[in-house]
Structure formats: C-alpha cells, structure tokens
C-alpha positions as CSV (number, residue, x, y, z in Angstrom):
1,M,32.3,17.2,8.2
2,A,32.8,13.5,7.9
3,G,28.9,12.3,8.6
4,H,28.0,9.5,6.2
5,F,24.0,9.4,5.9
6,R,21.9,6.5,4.6
7,F,18.0,7.0,5.5
8,S,15.5,4.1,6.7
9,F,12.0,4.7,7.0
10,G,9.1,2.3,9.0
11,P,6.5,0.6,7.1
12,W,3.4,2.6,9.7
13,N,4.9,5.7,8.1
14,I,3.6,5.1,5.0
15,H,-0.3,5.2,6.2
16,E,-3.9,5.5,6.0
17,G,-4.8,9.1,7.6
18,A,-6.6,7.5,11.1
19,D,-5.7,9.5,13.9
20,P,-7.9,9.6,17.6
21,F,-10.4,11.2,16.1
22,G,-11.4,10.1,12.8
23,P,-11.0,7.1,11.3
24,A,-8.4,6.2,8.1
25,V,-8.8,8.8,5.0
26,R,-6.4,6.9,2.7
27,D,-6.4,3.4,1.6
28,T,-4.2,0.5,3.4
29,V,-1.0,0.0,1.3
30,P,-0.1,-3.5,1.3
31,F,3.5,-4.9,3.0
32,H,4.9,-5.8,-0.5
33,E,3.8,-3.0,-2.0
34,K,5.8,-0.7,0.6
35,L,8.8,-2.8,-0.2
36,A,8.8,-2.2,-3.2
37,L,9.7,1.5,-2.6
38,Y,11.8,2.1,-0.3
39,Q,14.8,2.0,-2.4
40,K,13.2,4.4,-5.3
41,L,12.2,6.8,-2.8
42,G,16.1,6.5,-1.8
43,F,15.7,4.5,1.6
44,G,17.9,1.6,1.7
45,A,16.9,-0.1,5.5
46,V,14.2,-0.6,7.0
47,Q,12.6,-0.4,10.4
48,F,10.4,-2.6,11.8
49,H,8.4,-3.3,14.5
50,D,8.6,-6.9,15.7
51,D,4.9,-7.8,14.0
52,D,5.6,-5.8,11.1
53,A,7.8,-8.4,10.6
54,V,6.0,-11.4,11.5
55,P,1.8,-10.8,12.2
56,N,-0.2,-12.6,14.3
57,M,3.5,-13.2,16.3
58,N,1.0,-13.9,19.8
59,D,-0.2,-17.2,18.0
60,L,3.3,-18.9,16.6
61,T,6.1,-20.5,18.4
62,P,9.1,-19.4,18.8
63,A,10.5,-21.6,15.9
64,Q,7.4,-21.2,13.6
65,I,8.7,-17.1,14.4
66,S,11.9,-17.4,13.8
67,A,11.1,-19.7,10.7
68,S,8.3,-16.3,8.8
69,A,11.4,-14.0,10.2
70,S,13.7,-15.7,8.0
71,H,11.7,-15.5,4.8
72,L,11.3,-12.2,5.1
73,K,14.4,-11.9,5.0
74,E,14.9,-12.8,2.1
75,T,12.5,-10.8,0.6
76,L,14.3,-8.2,2.2
77,D,17.2,-9.0,-0.2
78,G,16.0,-9.5,-3.1
79,H,15.0,-5.8,-2.8
80,G,18.3,-5.3,-2.0
81,L,17.6,-3.6,1.4
82,V,18.5,-4.3,5.2
83,A,16.8,-4.3,8.9
84,E,18.0,-1.5,10.7
85,F,16.3,-2.3,14.0
86,V,13.3,-4.6,15.2
87,A,11.3,-3.2,18.2
88,P,8.9,-5.0,20.6
89,R,5.3,-3.4,20.2
90,L,4.5,-3.6,23.4
91,W,1.8,-0.9,24.2
92,E,-1.3,-2.3,22.0
93,D,-2.3,-5.6,24.1
94,P,-4.6,-6.1,26.7
95,R,-1.6,-7.7,29.0
96,T,0.4,-4.3,28.6
97,I,-2.6,-1.3,29.5
98,D,-0.7,-0.9,32.9
99,G,2.8,-1.0,31.5
100,G,5.2,-4.1,30.3
101,F,7.8,-3.9,33.0
102,T,6.7,-2.1,35.0
103,S,3.1,-3.8,34.6
104,N,1.7,-4.2,38.1
105,D,0.5,-8.0,37.7
106,P,3.6,-10.2,37.3
107,E,2.0,-12.6,34.6
108,C,1.7,-9.1,32.1
109,R,5.6,-9.0,33.5
110,D,6.0,-12.2,31.9
111,Y,4.4,-11.7,28.3
112,A,6.4,-8.2,28.1
113,R,9.4,-10.1,28.8
114,D,8.4,-12.9,26.3
115,R,7.5,-10.8,23.8
116,F,11.1,-9.0,24.0
117,K,13.1,-12.2,24.0
118,R,10.8,-13.2,20.4
119,S,12.1,-9.8,18.9
120,I,15.6,-11.3,19.9
121,D,14.6,-14.0,17.9
122,I,13.1,-11.9,15.3
123,A,16.2,-9.4,14.9
124,N,18.7,-12.8,13.7
125,A,16.5,-13.6,11.9
126,L,16.4,-10.2,10.1
127,G,20.4,-10.0,10.7
128,T,20.5,-6.8,12.7
129,D,22.2,-6.5,15.7
130,L,19.7,-3.8,17.4
131,I,16.6,-3.7,19.7
132,V,14.6,-0.6,19.6
133,L,13.0,-0.1,22.8
134,W,10.3,2.5,23.2
135,L,9.6,2.5,27.0
136,A,5.7,3.5,25.8
137,R,3.3,2.2,28.4
138,E,5.8,2.3,31.7
139,G,4.6,4.7,33.3
140,T,1.4,6.1,35.0
141,Y,-1.7,8.3,35.4
142,I,-1.4,8.8,39.1
143,R,2.0,8.8,40.9
144,E,0.7,6.3,43.7
145,A,-0.4,3.5,41.0
146,K,3.4,2.9,41.1
147,D,6.7,3.1,42.9
148,S,8.8,4.9,40.4
149,K,11.9,2.9,42.1
150,V,10.6,0.0,42.5
151,A,10.0,0.1,38.2
152,V,13.4,1.8,37.8
153,D,15.1,-1.5,38.9
154,R,12.5,-3.5,36.6
155,L,13.7,-2.6,33.9
156,V,17.5,-2.4,34.4
157,A,16.2,-6.4,35.5
158,V,14.4,-6.6,32.4
159,I,17.4,-5.2,30.1
160,D,19.1,-7.3,32.1
161,E,17.9,-10.1,30.6
162,M,17.7,-9.3,27.6
163,L,21.4,-8.8,26.8
164,E,22.0,-12.1,29.1
165,Y,19.6,-14.1,26.4
166,D,21.9,-12.6,23.7
167,E,25.5,-11.8,23.9
168,T,25.6,-9.4,20.5
169,I,22.2,-7.8,20.7
170,R,22.2,-4.0,21.5
171,I,19.4,-2.2,22.9
172,C,18.7,0.8,22.1
173,I,16.4,3.0,24.2
174,E,13.9,5.5,22.8
175,P,13.2,8.2,25.3
176,K,9.6,10.0,25.7
177,P,8.7,12.4,28.0
178,N,4.9,11.3,28.0
179,E,1.7,9.9,25.3
180,P,0.2,7.2,25.5
181,M,1.2,8.0,30.1
182,D,1.0,11.4,32.0
183,H,4.8,10.7,32.4
184,T,6.8,7.6,31.4
185,Y,9.9,6.7,33.9
186,I,12.5,7.4,31.7
187,P,11.5,10.7,30.1
188,T,15.0,11.9,28.3
189,T,18.2,11.1,26.8
190,G,19.9,11.9,30.8
191,H,17.2,9.3,32.2
192,A,17.6,7.1,28.7
193,L,21.4,6.8,29.8
194,A,21.3,6.9,33.3
195,L,19.5,3.3,33.3
196,A,22.2,2.0,30.6
197,Q,24.7,2.4,33.4
198,R,22.7,-0.3,35.9
199,T,22.3,-2.5,33.0
200,C,25.1,-6.3,33.4
201,D,26.9,-4.4,30.2
202,P,26.2,-1.1,29.6
203,D,28.4,-1.1,26.1
204,R,24.9,-2.5,24.5
205,V,22.9,0.0,26.0
206,G,22.5,3.3,23.4
207,V,19.3,5.4,22.9
208,N,17.2,6.4,19.8
209,I,16.6,10.2,19.8
210,E,13.9,11.2,17.9
211,S,13.9,14.9,17.2
212,A,9.3,15.6,18.1
213,H,10.1,13.2,22.0
214,A,13.1,15.7,23.3
215,I,10.9,18.6,21.9
216,L,7.9,17.1,23.8
217,A,10.5,17.5,26.9
218,G,11.4,20.8,26.3
219,L,14.7,20.0,24.7
220,D,16.6,20.9,21.9
221,P,17.0,17.6,20.0
222,S,20.4,18.5,18.7
223,D,21.7,19.1,22.0
224,E,20.3,15.6,23.0
225,M,21.9,14.1,19.9
226,G,25.0,15.6,20.8
227,F,24.6,14.8,24.5
228,A,24.4,11.0,23.0
229,L,27.3,11.5,21.0
230,S,29.6,12.7,23.9
231,F,28.6,9.7,26.0
232,G,29.5,7.4,22.2
233,K,25.6,5.6,22.7
234,L,23.6,7.6,19.4
235,W,23.2,4.4,17.4
236,T,19.6,5.3,15.2
237,V,18.2,8.3,14.8
238,H,14.1,9.4,14.5
239,L,14.0,12.7,12.5
240,N,11.3,14.6,12.3
241,D,9.3,18.2,13.4
242,Q,7.1,19.0,15.9
243,N,4.7,21.8,16.1
244,G,4.3,23.0,19.8
245,L,4.3,20.8,23.6
246,K,1.3,18.7,22.5
247,F,0.9,15.0,21.0
248,D,3.6,13.5,18.6
249,Q,3.1,14.9,15.6
250,D,5.8,14.0,13.4
251,K,5.5,15.5,11.0
252,S,7.7,15.9,7.9
253,F,11.2,17.1,8.4
254,G,12.2,20.6,9.3
255,S,8.7,21.9,8.0
256,V,7.9,23.9,11.8
257,D,11.9,24.7,12.5
258,L,14.8,24.8,9.5
259,R,17.1,26.2,12.2
260,R,16.2,23.4,14.7
261,A,16.5,20.5,11.6
262,L,20.1,22.4,10.7
263,N,21.6,22.5,14.3
264,Q,20.3,18.5,14.4
265,V,21.7,17.9,10.6
266,R,24.9,20.2,11.6
267,I,26.0,18.4,14.8
268,L,24.9,14.5,13.7
269,D,27.7,15.7,10.6
270,Q,30.6,17.2,13.0
271,H,30.6,14.3,15.0
272,H,30.7,11.7,12.0
273,Y,27.5,10.6,12.2
274,G,26.9,7.3,10.3
275,Q,30.6,6.5,9.6
276,N,30.0,2.4,12.1
277,G,27.0,2.3,10.4
278,E,24.0,3.7,11.7
279,W,21.6,5.2,9.7
280,V,19.5,8.4,9.8
281,G,16.0,7.0,10.7
282,L,13.0,9.2,9.3
283,D,10.0,9.3,12.1
284,V,7.5,10.9,9.7
285,K,3.7,10.5,8.9
286,A,1.5,12.4,5.5
287,M,-0.8,15.4,7.1
288,R,-4.4,13.6,7.5
289,T,-5.5,16.4,4.8
290,Q,-2.9,14.7,2.5
291,K,-4.4,13.1,-0.2
292,G,-3.4,9.2,-1.9
293,G,-1.8,7.5,-3.9
294,D,2.0,9.4,-4.7
295,L,1.5,12.2,-2.4
296,A,0.9,10.5,0.1
297,L,4.6,9.3,0.2
298,R,5.7,13.0,-0.2
299,H,6.7,13.4,3.6
300,L,9.1,10.8,3.6
301,V,10.9,12.4,0.1
302,N,10.3,16.3,1.3
303,S,12.5,14.6,4.9
304,R,15.3,12.9,2.7
305,E,15.6,16.0,0.7
306,I,15.1,18.3,3.9
307,F,18.2,17.0,5.4
308,L,20.2,16.4,2.3
309,K,19.3,20.5,1.7
310,L,20.0,21.6,5.3
311,L,23.6,19.5,4.8
312,E,24.5,21.2,2.3
313,I,23.9,24.5,4.0
314,S,25.8,23.6,7.3
315,R,28.6,22.5,4.6
316,S,28.8,25.4,3.4
317,L,29.4,27.8,6.1
318,D,32.4,29.4,7.0
319,A,34.5,28.0,9.3
320,A,36.5,30.9,9.5
321,E,33.9,33.4,9.8
322,M,32.1,31.2,12.5
323,D,35.1,31.8,15.0
324,I,35.5,35.1,14.7
325,F,32.2,36.1,15.9
326,I,32.3,33.6,18.4
327,S,35.5,34.8,19.7
328,E,34.8,38.5,19.6
329,R,31.2,37.2,21.2
330,D,29.3,38.8,18.6
331,Y,26.5,36.7,18.8
332,E,24.0,38.5,17.1
333,G,25.9,38.9,13.9
334,L,27.1,35.2,13.6
335,D,23.2,35.0,14.4
336,R,22.5,36.9,11.3
337,Y,24.7,35.2,9.5
338,I,23.9,31.9,10.3
339,M,20.1,33.0,9.9
340,N,21.3,34.5,6.1
341,T,22.6,31.6,4.9
342,L,19.5,29.5,5.6
343,L,17.9,32.4,3.7
344,G,20.6,32.3,1.1
345,G,21.6,35.1,1.1
C-alpha cells in the first residue's frame, strides 16, 4: 500500500441548496471566504471551472482573462493553495444548448473551441497543466438529431486542436452517461480512453473518474478506476456517492455504500495513486435540508474523514488471510471477513 493522499474540492461544493424543484435555501458564501476555508477543512488544492477563476470571462479579452487569472494565482499563493485543474464550463451558455463541440451550428462550435482555449490560458496563469473536460451536452435527446460518428470525429478534432494550442497541457475527460443530455457520446471510462487513442498525442489525454457517474452507468467505480490505472490514465478522481440510478446526487463519500467506497480507496492505495502528484478530489454537496453556516461544510469534512478511516481499514486487512480465502476459492469466507472488518469485528 503506497498511496499518497491530498485532497481538493471545487467552490461549487459549498452551495446554496437550490435544485431543479426549488430555490436556494442557504446564504451565498463569497468566493474569497470559501478560499479561506480550504486549509481549515484539511484541503490543499482548488478545482476550478474557468468562470470560477475568471467571472464574466465572455466579456473579457484573452489578455484580460490571463491577467485576472494571474491575480487569482497570487490570492491562492497567499492562502497556501494550488489550483488542481481548470474545467471549461460549456453547458450553461445559450450557444451550447445543442452541445459545444458536437453542435449542429458551426458558430456554436467556434464559440466552444475558443472558450476551451481561454480555459487553457487560465490554467497556465494558475500554474496547473490539467484540464478536466466534462462533455456535458455533447449528446442528444433523440438519436436522429446528430450523426454519432461525426460527433466523435468532432471531439477528436477539438482535442487535437487544444493539444496543439498548448504543448504542455493535459486533457482529462470526465465521462458521464446521461444528465443533462438523455445520452452522451462518451459515457464511460472505456469510451474516454478509446477516444484518447485517436488523438494526436494520446499520452496527454487521460480521465477523471467520478464515483456517481460510474454508478449512473451501472458500473462499479473501483473497477473503472482500476481500468484507468492499468493504462496509467487516472489523473484525478471525483469521489462522492449515489443512491440509485437517477440524477447525479453528489452525496458524501461512503454515505450510501461503505463497501463500495472501501474498494475505491483500496484500489487507489494499492496502485500508488498520488505518488505522481494526483489529488483526491471530492465532488460532494450538502443536502438541501442541511442548515447553513458551519453545518453546511460537514459534507466536505465528513467525506475526507470517511476516506481516511477507510484507508486505515483497507491497510489493516490481512493480505495473507485474504490470499488463503482466494486460493481456496472460499469467497463466502472472504465476504464475511471484509464485512466483519467494516463492522469493526
């Protein structure tokens, strides 16, 4: 066991509790106050959408965007924080209703490509080489609306363009099978890594695996992580939990299925995750029913604590005893051993 674990989260994980069925229920916490909480809560890096880092970036020139991001870098330095990654937010602008890179409108595709380049500029100013690419609206509600072969070709072309735009940047695809679209074109880790192999520089294209997204695809998150680790392509994770195959819930890590969470921790630790500088990212949100103030931060503290407690449990497992169960094909015995360990027996 040789993992090295440091933790990050995004400012959107401290939020007001609005959902599709109701408005905000908690007061907004200003961005600068969120930054002041990171170290206090045990986190060392910040995940950014591009417009988290540079608000109103669509109204700014490229030079103004870079200058604003450089000023933010000074603020991060002052808090003892680093930027883990920057993600282009390509799902809220009216020009991305039908997708950005796979839109049927060439002007909308042009907007998405330019926004991607500006995100890379922001990443450079913040001192990170990692771009997380969630292909949120790159899909359809009806199959006949787009040609899926053309759509995948367009995704390859835009990734190639960005790899050529900056020769040091790494692009980390975050797969998700659905929501907001009915179906997305790159729904799983396997799709993402296959897409990477078609690009001009596959060594600079990897994946970000989110627990809930794997669960929504009917897959086990630890298996998805193991698949990516076998390719050397797991460059960040978004840990959370999910109660069933419905909307993306971003529940606290381990709050639904502790054993599923244990196996995510275990696969990361077994295969030295973090030794090359990777962060353990949390993408968790407080329940809408949670009160505001410090109580609305418990989901972050709880998720980090659960990870570390599961790490202790994972490292306490007796490998020799487990090997006996496995060699004798006594999987019921192995099952009982794991459950008893989780129960403190």
